[in-house]
N, C-alpha and C positions, 0 to 999 in steps of 0.2 A: 776108736776102733773100729773096722769097717767090716761085711759080711761079704765074702765075695763071690759067695753061691746069690745073694739077690740078685747080683748082677746079670746073673744068667737068666730069669725067668722074664727078663723085656727085652725087646728090641731098642736098646741104645742106639741108635739115630734115628727111631720113630718121631715125630711131632711130639711138642711138650704134653698137650693135649690127651696124645693117644694114652703115652708112656700114666697121665694120670689114671686115667681109666683103666689102664690095667691091670692097678693096685685098687681103686678105689671109686669104682661109678657111682656110687653115693655122693664122692667127695663134689661132685660138682666145678665149677670154675675156681682156679687155684692163684692168684695173680701171683704168690711167692714163690709157687711151685713152678709156674708159669715163667718166671722170670728165671731162676737159678739154674734148671733147666736147658731154658734157652742159652742164658751167657757162658754155662760149661761146654755145649753141644759146640758154639762159636769157635771156641780156644780149642776144639777137641776135632775139628774139618780134618775130614783125608783119614780120620783113621778108622779101621775096621770094627765090625763087632767083637773078633777075636781080639784085635789088639785091646779094644778099649777092657775087656776082661782078663787079659794079661796083666796089663796096667795097672787094672783093680789087683793084684794079687799082690803085685811087686808095693801098689801102697798100702794094703794093709798089714806086709810085713813091715813095712818104711814106719808105718806109723805102730806099732809093737814094740818097736826099737824106740822108737822118738819117746812113746812114755816110758818104759823100762830107763832110758838115758834121763827124762824129765823127774822122778823119784829120787834117781839116784842121786840127782843134783838136790832137791828139793831137801833131802832128808840130810845132806853137808849142810846147805845154809840153813837150817831148823837148828841142828845139831850147834851149829856158828852161833844163833840168838839172832840169824835174822829174821824180820817179822816178815815182812812180804815173799810171796813163793811164787813164782808165775808158769804154771807147769804148760800151757801153752805158747810158743813161740816160735814162730813160723823163721824167724832165722836160724834158730838150733834146726828146725826143721832142713832145711836147706845144706847145713853141715853133712847132717845122715845123707843126705841127696846124694850131695857129691863125695861123700867116704864110701858110698856103695856100689859109685858109676852107674847108675839106673839109667843113664842115657849111653849107654852099650847094649840095654838087651836086645837080642836080636827079635824078639817079637812085640815088642814093643821103643824101638828105638830111633835115635833123636827126641829125645825128651828131656824137656827142659823142668826148672820147680817149678813154674805155671800151669805148663801140662799137669800137673803131679797134683797140682790144687785145684785145679778144674773139676780133674777125675774125682779128686776128693769130693768137693763140692755135688757132684754129681752124683756120687753114692749117697750122701747125707739126706739131697732129695730123695732119692730110693727110699730110703730107713725112715724116710720122715711119712712116704706115701703107707706103708708096712703099716706104722704103726698107725696109721690113721684107719686102715681097716680095722687093724685089731681093738681101735675104740669102742666096736662094739653099735650097740641102736642110733642110725644118725638122726633121731628125733630127740635125744638126749634125755629122756625117759628112764631113769638110773632104774638099775637091775635090783630086785628084792634080794641077790647073791650079794651080803655083804662084801664077800671075795670077789665075785667077778665085777662087782664097779671099781673096786680100789684099783681092780685089773684096768680097766677103761680108762680112770682118773689117772694114773700114770701115762698109759698109751696117748692120751691126748692131751698132757703137759708134755711129752718126747717128741710129737710130732711137730710142736711149734720150736720148743727147744733147739730140734733136731734142724729145723730150718733156720733158724736164727745163727746155726753155727756153720752152714752153708755159706748166706750170705755173707757173715765176716770175711771167709775164705774168699768168696769173690771181692769183697771189697779191698783183701789186701793186693788178689793180682791184679788188679786196675791199679795201686799205686806202684807195681813194680810195673808196669806195664807205662802208667805216666812218667817215672822216672827215665825210664828206658827213654821213651821221647825226647829228655832232655841233654839223654847222653849223647844218642844218637848225632842231633843237630850237634854239638858240641862239637862231636867227632867228625862231622861230616866231612869240611873242607879238606884235614887231612887224611880221610879216608876214603875219599876220590879220588885222590894220586894214589894208594894200593893200590886200590880198585882197579884202576888203569893195568897195573903192572900185571895182575893174576887171572884178568877178565877172558884172557885167549884161554890159558891156560884151564878155567870154571869151564868154557865152552865146549874144549878138547875130552875133558873128563867126562862132562853129562852125556855130550854123544854117543862115546866109549862106552859107557854104562849102560844105553840104549840099546845099544846095535851087536853088545858082546856082554852083555851082564843081566840082562832082563828077569832071569828065572835066582839070582842070584838074592841074599838078603844085603841092605847097605854097604852093612861090614866086611862082606866077601866080597861084594862089588869094589870098593872102595878100597881095599886091597891088591885087587887083580889094577886095578887101572895105575895105583903107585906103582909098581911093575913096569908097565909098561911108562910110563912118563915120570919117571924117578927122577932121573937128573934134572928137568924141568922143575921140578916141582920142588925140589931140592934148593935153585936158583934162583926162584921166586918166591917162596913162600919163607916168611919168617914165623915158622914153629918149630917144635920140638916133636912132634904130632902130626905129620900129613896125612897120614890116613884118615886121622879124625878128622881135618877139614872134609877130606873130600864124602864123608861118613855122612857127615853133616849137610854139604850139597847138595848129595844124592837123594838123602831122606826127602829135601826139603821138597827139590824137582819133582820127587815119584808124586809126594801128596796134591803138587798142584796142577798133576796129571791127572788123579784121580778126582781131581774139583772141577777141571775143565769138561 
């Protein structure tokens, strides 16, 4: 689980060292946390603070749904006598992602599973840093209060556990990206022919969006562009949802403009 309120307490676009210091100035240089935050930020480029906070809310809800689904599945497997039960299954997470159509949320649009995995990893890093702050005396001196010392020890364990969770998620995203490279290379030649067919249409859509839909959301701009170029789109695109294709084009185009 992640707490969306935690993401609001820090500038998620800041340098990793600044984020670490904002949570725990006494922590000093933390290679693990710097790695997690920088890797997550790299995959979330072009997103604003508001977008990342909105995405965090959706991610939290998705994790709640994933946990409920996993517990239900685990219970059925145990009742059936299955010995091993895995509650953390990224593939099951992706199925939930598709079921809830999270790529269509206007305040966090054009998001893919990798986007959400990266956002969750970033929030795991924040939770780990928050636990480090709560772990207490950085000198390591034990507290005279047994209850306080128990809380500190639990927080210290959670710091590393959450960091490990984040690194596992990033490793999974790296695998997805690596697989994607090979898929793209395999489909490259066939795709070049299809690309040449709809490149002129894509150029028109992006230009129309820039000139007439600048203040609209990606989805609304896509709908308006489809109304304008419906006939050409239906003759060129092989998809049941051309508006979705336009939305993806416009979203990527706008994020590229923000980065430039």
